[in-house]
C-alpha positions in Angstrom: 107.1 118.1 53.7 107.3 121.5 55.6 104.6 122.9 53.3 102.3 120.0 54.3 102.8 120.5 58.0 102.4 124.2 57.7 99.1 123.8 55.7 97.8 121.3 58.3 98.7 123.7 61.1 96.8 126.5 59.4 93.8 124.3 58.8 93.7 123.2 62.5 94.0 126.7 63.8 91.3 128.0 61.3 89.0 125.1 62.4 89.5 126.0 66.1 88.7 129.7 65.5 85.5 128.6 63.6 84.4 126.2 66.3 84.8 128.5 69.3 81.8 130.9 68.4 79.7 127.8 67.6 80.3 126.4 71.1 79.5 129.8 72.7 76.2 129.9 70.8 75.3 126.3 71.7 75.4 127.0 75.4 72.6 129.7 75.2 69.1 128.4 74.7 67.5 131.8 74.6 65.2 131.4 77.5 65.2 133.4 80.7 66.7 131.6 83.7 64.2 129.7 85.9 64.4 130.3 89.6 66.0 127.3 91.2 64.3 125.6 94.1 66.2 125.4 97.3 67.1 121.9 98.2 66.4 120.8 101.7 68.5 117.9 103.1 67.4 115.7 105.8 69.7 113.7 108.0 68.8 110.8 110.1 71.3 109.7 112.9 72.7 106.2 112.5 74.9 103.6 114.1 78.0 102.2 112.4 80.4 99.3 112.8 83.9 99.1 111.4 86.5 96.3 110.9 90.0 96.6 109.5 92.7 93.9 109.0 96.1 94.1 107.3 99.8 93.5 107.6 102.1 95.4 110.0 105.8 96.3 109.1 108.3 97.5 111.5 110.4 100.6 111.0 112.4 100.3 114.2 116.2 100.3 114.7 116.3 96.7 113.9 114.5 96.8 110.6 116.7 95.5 107.7 115.6 98.3 105.3 115.5 101.8 106.5 112.8 103.1 104.2 111.1 100.0 102.7 109.2 97.2 104.5 110.9 94.1 105.4 108.7 91.3 103.8 110.4 88.6 105.9 109.1 90.0 109.0 105.5 90.7 108.5 103.1 90.9 111.5 99.3 91.2 111.6 97.0 93.9 112.6 93.2 94.1 113.2 90.7 96.5 114.5 87.1 96.5 115.4 84.9 99.4 116.3 81.5 100.9 116.6 80.0 104.4 116.7 77.2 106.8 116.2 76.8 109.6 113.6 74.8 112.3 115.5 74.6 115.0 112.9 76.0 115.4 109.4 79.3 116.6 110.9 79.5 115.2 114.5 80.2 111.6 115.2 81.6 109.5 118.1 83.2 106.1 117.7 85.3 103.6 119.7 87.9 101.3 118.1 90.0 98.6 119.6 92.8 96.8 117.8 95.2 93.9 118.3 98.4 93.0 116.4 102.0 92.0 116.4 105.2 93.7 115.1 108.3 91.7 114.2 111.8 92.7 113.1 115.3 91.3 112.8 118.8 92.5 111.7 122.0 90.6 111.0 125.5 91.7 112.1 124.5 94.4 114.4 127.6 96.1 115.8 127.9 97.8 119.2 130.2 100.9 119.9 131.2 99.2 123.2 134.3 97.1 123.0 133.8 93.4 124.0 130.1 93.2 123.2 130.7 92.3 119.6 131.4 88.9 118.2 133.8 88.7 115.3 131.3 90.4 112.8 128.6 91.6 115.2 125.6 89.7 116.3 122.1 88.9 115.0 119.3 90.5 116.8 115.4 90.3 116.5 112.4 91.3 118.5 108.7 90.5 118.4 105.9 92.3 120.2 102.2 92.1 120.5 100.1 95.1 121.2 96.5 96.1 122.1 95.2 99.5 121.3 91.9 101.4 121.8 90.8 104.8 120.9 87.7 107.0 121.4 87.2 109.6 118.6 84.9 112.6 118.5 84.6 113.8 114.8 
């Protein structure tokens, strides 16, 4: 069995060595290189509108999972915006968003004596927010 593998290895290496010069010759067509035309690009300024929606997950002190999202407390998030592309690199756009954040945690203990129930207390929070931003890019 070793002889068969050894023979197959020799055949594969030999075929690769033979194929390499053929690929090198296949790349050259023998003609002189033609001068390439310079491309000219045109840019036309345009207006744009944007919309985004999606879930929001809280990673605050009251989040149940420290690194993973808590799917029991999912909020919503949405943004609308518009802008203008002036050149191929410079643009200006304005976005506004609205959403909510929720979180909850069971058995939260306090370092202060007298504030805890027998096993801590359950805490939760919910907030809505509005955001706006003006970007120059």
